[in-house]
C-alpha positions as CSV (number, residue, x, y, z in Angstrom):
1,M,98.7,145.8,-4.1
2,V,101.8,144.1,-4.7
3,F,102.8,147.9,-4.6
4,V,101.7,148.4,-1.4
5,E,102.8,144.9,-0.2
6,I,106.4,145.8,-1.2
7,L,106.5,149.6,0.8
8,R,105.3,147.4,3.7
9,A,107.9,145.4,3.7
10,I,110.4,148.5,3.2
11,A,109.2,150.2,5.6
12,S,109.2,147.0,8.4
13,V,112.8,146.6,7.2
14,L,114.1,150.0,8.0
15,L,112.2,150.1,11.3
16,I,113.9,147.0,12.6
17,F,117.5,148.8,11.1
18,S,116.7,152.0,12.8
19,A,115.4,150.3,16.2
20,A,118.8,148.3,16.1
21,F,120.9,151.4,15.6
22,Y,119.0,153.3,18.4
23,L,119.6,150.3,20.7
24,R,122.8,150.3,20.1
25,H,123.3,153.7,20.8
26,L,121.4,153.4,23.7
27,E,124.0,150.8,25.1
28,K,127.0,152.8,24.1
29,T,125.1,155.4,26.3
30,K,124.8,153.5,29.0
31,K,128.8,152.9,29.4
32,Q,129.5,156.6,29.6
33,R,126.1,157.7,31.9
34,K,123.3,156.2,33.6
35,L,120.2,156.0,31.2
36,S,117.3,158.4,31.6
37,T,114.2,156.8,32.5
38,F,112.5,157.7,29.1
39,E,115.7,156.0,27.5
40,F,115.6,152.9,29.5
41,T,112.1,152.1,29.0
42,I,112.7,152.6,25.2
43,S,115.5,150.2,25.2
44,I,113.3,147.8,27.2
45,I,110.6,148.5,24.4
46,I,113.2,147.6,21.8
47,Q,114.4,143.9,23.0
48,I,110.5,143.3,24.0
49,A,109.8,144.0,20.3
50,Y,112.7,142.0,18.7
51,G,111.6,139.0,21.4
52,L,108.4,139.2,19.5
53,L,109.4,139.4,16.4
54,A,111.8,136.6,16.5
55,I,108.8,134.4,18.0
56,S,106.2,135.2,15.3
57,L,109.2,134.5,12.7
58,L,109.7,131.1,14.3
59,I,106.1,130.6,14.5
60,S,105.7,131.4,10.9
61,V,108.3,128.8,10.2
62,F,107.0,126.0,12.1
63,I,103.1,126.5,11.3
64,N,103.8,126.8,7.4
């Protein structure tokens, strides 16, 4: 069970970092040209996901 939790934590960290790099790529692309509808939607979804992650971390810190 500990192995599964470690794998889940590693996967979460990798997903967070890859989303951050892709969001940065989209911001650079936005400076060069207008984003497509799909790129704009993904950008908004990543930003919302980071907001929800921050809120969940704050809740877990103050409740526990």
